[in-house]
C-alpha positions as CSV (number, residue, x, y, z in Angstrom):
1,M,126.3,78.8,111.3
2,D,129.2,81.2,112.2
3,Q,130.3,81.0,108.6
4,I,126.8,81.9,107.3
5,E,126.5,84.9,109.7
6,T,129.9,86.2,108.6
7,E,129.0,85.9,104.9
8,S,125.6,87.4,105.4
9,A,127.2,90.5,107.0
10,S,129.0,91.2,103.7
11,E,127.7,92.9,100.6
12,P,124.5,91.3,99.2
13,I,124.6,89.0,96.2
14,L,121.4,90.6,94.8
15,S,119.8,93.9,95.6
16,I,116.3,94.8,94.6
17,R,115.5,98.5,94.5
18,N,112.0,100.0,94.1
19,L,111.2,97.1,91.7
20,S,107.8,97.2,90.0
21,H,106.1,95.2,87.2
22,H,102.7,96.1,85.8
23,F,100.8,94.2,83.2
24,P,98.7,96.2,80.7
25,I,95.1,94.9,80.4
26,G,92.0,96.0,78.6
27,R,91.6,97.8,75.3
28,K,93.7,100.7,74.1
29,I,91.0,103.3,74.8
30,R,90.4,102.0,78.4
31,R,93.9,100.6,79.1
32,A,94.5,99.7,82.8
33,Q,97.5,98.4,84.7
34,L,97.6,95.3,86.8
35,H,100.1,96.0,89.5
36,A,101.7,92.5,90.0
37,V,104.8,93.8,91.8
38,D,105.0,97.3,93.3
39,D,108.0,99.1,94.9
40,I,109.8,96.0,96.2
41,N,113.1,96.5,98.1
42,L,115.1,93.4,99.2
43,D,118.7,92.3,99.7
44,L,119.8,88.7,99.4
45,Y,123.0,87.5,101.0
46,Q,125.3,84.5,100.6
47,G,124.5,81.4,102.5
48,E,120.9,82.1,103.5
49,I,117.4,80.9,102.6
50,V,114.8,83.7,102.3
51,A,111.2,82.4,102.1
52,L,108.8,84.6,100.1
53,V,105.3,83.7,101.3
54,G,101.8,84.8,100.5
55,E,98.6,83.6,98.9
56,S,98.1,83.0,95.2
57,G,98.2,86.2,93.2
58,S,100.4,88.1,95.7
59,G,103.2,88.6,93.1
60,K,105.7,86.0,94.3
61,S,106.2,84.2,91.0
62,T,106.2,87.4,89.1
63,L,109.1,88.6,91.3
64,A,111.0,85.4,90.7
65,R,110.6,85.8,86.9
66,L,111.8,89.4,87.1
67,L,114.9,88.2,88.9
68,A,115.4,85.5,86.2
69,R,115.0,88.1,83.5
70,V,111.9,86.4,82.1
71,Y,110.1,89.7,82.5
72,R,111.5,93.2,82.3
73,P,110.6,95.5,85.1
74,T,108.3,98.5,84.7
75,G,110.3,100.4,87.2
76,G,113.2,100.1,89.6
77,E,116.4,98.0,89.3
78,I,118.0,94.7,90.1
79,L,121.6,94.7,91.1
80,F,123.6,91.5,90.8
81,E,127.0,91.8,92.5
82,G,126.7,95.5,92.2
83,R,125.8,95.6,88.5
84,N,122.3,96.6,87.2
85,I,121.1,93.5,85.2
86,A,119.3,95.8,82.8
87,T,122.7,96.7,81.3
88,I,123.3,93.0,80.3
89,R,123.2,93.0,76.5
90,S,125.4,90.2,75.2
91,R,124.3,86.6,75.0
92,R,127.5,85.6,76.9
93,D,126.7,87.9,79.8
94,L,123.1,86.8,79.9
95,L,124.1,83.1,80.0
96,S,126.6,83.9,82.8
97,Y,123.9,85.7,84.8
98,R,121.3,82.9,84.4
99,S,123.9,80.3,85.4
100,K,124.6,82.2,88.6
101,I,120.8,82.7,89.4
102,P,118.9,79.7,88.0
103,L,115.2,79.2,88.3
104,I,113.6,76.0,89.5
105,F,110.0,75.6,88.5
106,Q,107.1,74.3,90.5
107,D,106.0,71.4,88.2
108,P,108.5,68.5,88.1
109,F,106.4,66.7,85.5
110,S,106.6,69.4,82.8
111,S,110.0,71.0,83.6
112,L,111.8,68.1,81.9
113,N,111.7,67.1,78.2
114,P,110.0,63.7,78.1
115,V,111.7,62.7,74.8
116,H,115.2,63.0,76.2
117,T,117.1,61.3,79.0
118,V,118.1,63.0,82.2
119,G,121.7,62.9,81.0
120,H,120.9,64.7,77.7
121,G,119.4,67.7,79.6
122,L,122.1,67.9,82.3
123,L,125.0,67.5,79.8
124,R,123.5,70.1,77.5
125,T,123.2,72.5,80.5
126,L,126.9,72.0,81.3
127,K,127.9,72.4,77.7
128,L,126.0,75.7,77.5
129,H,127.0,77.2,80.7
130,R,130.5,75.7,81.3
131,P,132.1,75.5,77.8
132,E,135.5,75.1,79.3
133,L,134.8,71.5,80.3
134,S,135.7,68.6,78.0
135,R,133.2,65.9,77.1
136,E,134.5,63.5,79.8
137,E,134.7,66.3,82.4
138,R,131.0,67.2,81.7
139,R,130.0,63.6,82.3
140,D,132.0,63.3,85.5
141,S,130.5,66.6,86.7
142,A,127.0,65.4,85.8
143,I,127.5,62.2,87.8
144,A,128.9,64.1,90.8
145,T,126.1,66.6,90.7
146,L,123.4,63.9,90.7
147,E,125.1,62.2,93.6
148,S,125.2,65.5,95.5
149,V,121.4,65.7,95.3
150,G,120.9,62.1,96.4
151,L,120.3,60.4,93.0
152,I,122.2,57.1,93.3
153,P,123.4,55.3,91.3
154,A,124.0,58.4,89.2
155,S,125.3,56.6,86.2
156,E,122.0,54.8,85.8
157,V,119.9,57.9,86.5
158,L,121.7,59.7,83.6
159,N,120.2,57.1,81.2
160,C,116.6,57.4,82.6
161,Y,113.7,59.1,80.9
162,P,111.6,61.5,83.1
163,Y,108.6,59.1,83.1
164,E,110.8,56.5,84.7
165,L,111.3,58.7,87.8
166,S,109.1,59.8,90.7
167,G,108.1,63.3,91.3
168,G,110.7,63.8,94.0
169,Q,113.4,62.4,91.8
170,R,112.5,64.7,89.0
171,Q,112.5,67.7,91.3
172,R,116.0,66.7,92.5
173,I,117.1,66.7,88.9
174,G,115.8,70.3,88.7
175,F,118.1,71.1,91.6
176,A,121.0,69.2,90.0
177,Q,120.6,71.2,86.8
178,A,120.6,74.4,88.9
179,I,123.7,73.6,90.9
180,S,125.7,72.1,88.0
181,C,126.6,75.7,86.9
182,N,128.0,76.7,90.3
183,P,125.2,79.2,91.1
184,R,125.3,82.0,93.7
185,L,121.5,82.1,94.2
186,I,118.7,79.7,93.4
187,L,115.2,80.9,92.7
188,A,113.0,78.0,93.8
189,D,109.3,78.7,92.8
190,E,107.1,76.3,94.9
191,P,109.6,73.4,94.4
192,V,107.8,71.0,96.8
193,S,104.1,72.0,96.5
194,M,103.2,69.2,93.9
195,L,105.0,66.5,95.9
196,D,103.6,64.1,98.5
197,V,104.2,65.2,102.0
198,S,106.5,62.2,102.6
199,V,108.7,63.3,99.8
200,R,108.8,67.0,100.7
201,I,111.1,66.7,103.8
202,G,113.9,65.2,101.6
203,L,113.8,68.2,99.3
204,L,113.7,70.6,102.2
205,N,116.7,68.9,103.7
206,L,118.4,69.2,100.4
207,M,117.8,72.9,100.3
208,T,119.3,73.2,103.8
209,D,122.4,71.3,102.7
210,L,122.8,73.6,99.7
211,R,122.5,76.6,102.0
212,N,125.1,75.2,104.3
213,S,127.4,74.8,101.3
214,G,127.2,78.5,100.7
215,I,124.4,78.6,98.0
216,S,121.7,81.1,98.7
217,M,118.1,80.5,97.9
218,L,114.9,82.5,97.4
219,Y,112.2,80.0,98.4
220,I,108.8,80.9,97.1
221,T,106.0,79.2,98.9
222,H,102.5,79.5,100.5
223,D,103.5,76.8,103.1
224,I,104.3,78.5,106.4
225,A,105.4,75.3,108.0
226,S,108.0,74.5,105.4
227,A,109.2,78.1,105.4
228,R,109.7,77.9,109.2
229,Y,111.7,74.7,108.7
230,V,114.2,75.9,106.2
231,A,114.2,79.7,106.0
232,D,116.5,82.2,107.8
233,R,114.4,85.1,106.8
234,L,110.7,85.5,105.9
235,V,109.3,88.0,103.5
236,V,105.5,88.3,103.4
237,M,103.9,89.6,100.2
238,Y,100.3,90.8,99.6
239,A,98.9,92.2,96.4
240,G,102.3,93.1,95.0
241,N,103.7,94.7,98.2
242,I,106.0,93.4,101.0
243,V,103.9,93.8,104.1
244,E,106.3,92.2,106.7
245,T,109.9,90.9,106.7
246,G,112.5,89.8,109.2
247,P,114.1,86.7,110.8
248,T,111.8,83.8,110.5
249,E,111.3,83.2,114.3
250,S,110.7,86.9,114.9
251,V,108.0,87.2,112.2
252,L,106.3,84.0,113.1
253,G,106.6,84.5,116.9
254,N,105.5,88.2,116.7
255,P,103.4,88.7,113.5
256,T,102.8,92.4,113.3
257,N,100.9,92.9,110.1
258,P,97.2,91.7,110.2
259,Y,97.7,89.9,106.9
260,T,100.6,87.9,108.4
261,R,98.3,87.0,111.3
262,L,95.7,85.9,108.9
263,L,98.1,83.7,107.1
264,L,99.2,82.0,110.3
265,S,95.6,81.5,111.5
266,A,94.6,80.0,108.1
267,V,97.4,77.6,108.1
268,P,98.3,77.1,111.7
269,D,101.7,75.9,112.7
270,P,101.7,73.9,115.9
271,M,105.1,75.3,116.8
272,V,103.8,78.9,116.8
273,A,101.4,80.4,119.3
274,V,99.1,82.8,117.5
275,K,96.9,85.3,119.3
276,A,93.3,85.3,118.2
277,T,92.4,88.1,115.9
278,A,89.4,88.9,113.7
279,G,89.7,87.1,110.4
280,D,89.2,87.7,106.8
281,I,86.1,90.0,106.5
282,G,86.2,91.6,103.0
283,D,87.0,91.5,99.3
284,P,90.0,90.1,97.5
285,P,92.8,92.6,96.9
286,R,92.4,95.2,94.2
287,V,95.5,95.3,92.0
288,I,94.2,96.9,88.9
289,D,95.1,100.6,89.2
290,P,94.9,100.3,93.0
291,G,96.0,103.9,93.8
292,E,97.3,104.9,97.2
293,G,96.4,103.2,100.5
294,C,96.9,99.8,102.1
295,R,95.8,97.1,99.8
296,F,94.7,94.9,102.6
297,R,92.2,97.5,104.0
298,W,89.1,95.9,102.5
299,R,89.8,92.7,104.4
300,C,91.4,94.1,107.5
301,P,89.3,94.2,110.7
302,L,91.6,97.0,112.1
303,A,91.4,99.4,109.1
304,M,91.0,103.1,109.7
305,E,90.6,106.2,107.6
306,T,94.3,106.6,107.0
307,C,94.6,103.2,105.5
308,S,92.5,104.3,102.5
309,V,94.6,107.3,101.5
310,V,98.2,106.5,102.6
311,T,100.3,103.5,101.6
312,P,102.0,102.2,104.8
313,P,105.8,102.1,104.6
314,L,107.9,99.3,106.0
315,L,109.0,100.4,109.5
316,P,111.1,98.6,112.1
317,V,109.4,96.5,114.7
318,S,112.6,95.0,116.2
319,E,116.1,94.3,115.0
320,G,115.8,93.2,111.4
321,H,112.0,92.9,111.6
322,E,109.9,95.4,109.6
323,A,106.2,95.7,109.0
324,A,103.9,97.9,107.0
325,C,100.7,98.7,108.9
326,H,99.4,102.1,110.2
327,V,97.4,100.6,113.1
328,T,99.9,98.1,114.5
329,M,102.9,100.4,113.9
330,R,101.1,103.1,115.9
331,S,100.7,100.6,118.7
332,V,104.4,99.8,118.5
333,G,105.3,103.5,118.7
334,E,103.0,104.0,121.7
335,N,104.7,101.0,123.5
336,I,108.1,102.5,122.7
337,G,107.0,105.9,124.0
338,A,105.6,104.4,127.1
């Protein structure tokens, strides 16, 4: 853990600055914008797992695809090792970036080509991203990688077709393909949500092992319990905005934003004591040309007039812990003043 803390104190691997992505919808005459991601700021450091949590439609997967350069941002920038990835032009540089920040998809059943063996896909990945390796070296590397994610005997797994493997084994192959290129940061989009509960713990332990080896991870999930189990930091998203962020134990032990409290009350974690608050009382978030104001105000039992006209900024609650809420941050300020 000392090593991780030392590395985390250094420069971030990836920096997100005022990142936004809007999808155009409607006809040209009445064109509107769906604000999937709005004004996101986040730093990711070496040797940590950051859990990005929120309900469906909060913008988590869109953010992952922006980082993987599947989508191009509407505004803001993404800096990888200090370089704006928007300046990447050549195929060689793009392959290098994607090998350093691979994306693992949610569905282990459709993420592998059913007509090819596991070895075909893994060896092709190595040939594409690590051209310096010889044919024998690629095979040796593929076997070592499969063994590192717990797929043994690796030489037999290489010759298997996806349909011959369980869901957990297929997802481990997704991790194997990601780490075969020596990544700095893995984008894991709901990697365990489609697996049986009995299988999930093995994948979560694998994620922890990768973190301990120095590989960072952005873990996208709606499962608060699994986020608590593996994550060093928690980032809560709602309607395209970050509403709370900080060390996992701090956010779960002292949830400050009403939406974070709602998430915890909806999916209670027996390890966390949550104070009773009024629940979900209103409409879903409005993300089509939403304008200014807190996007949770229609569902928030604490909403006041300011919430309708001013978007709350992220402000410090405690060391490393920030939240965006006019009401609760006013209470924090009053407590500090007292």
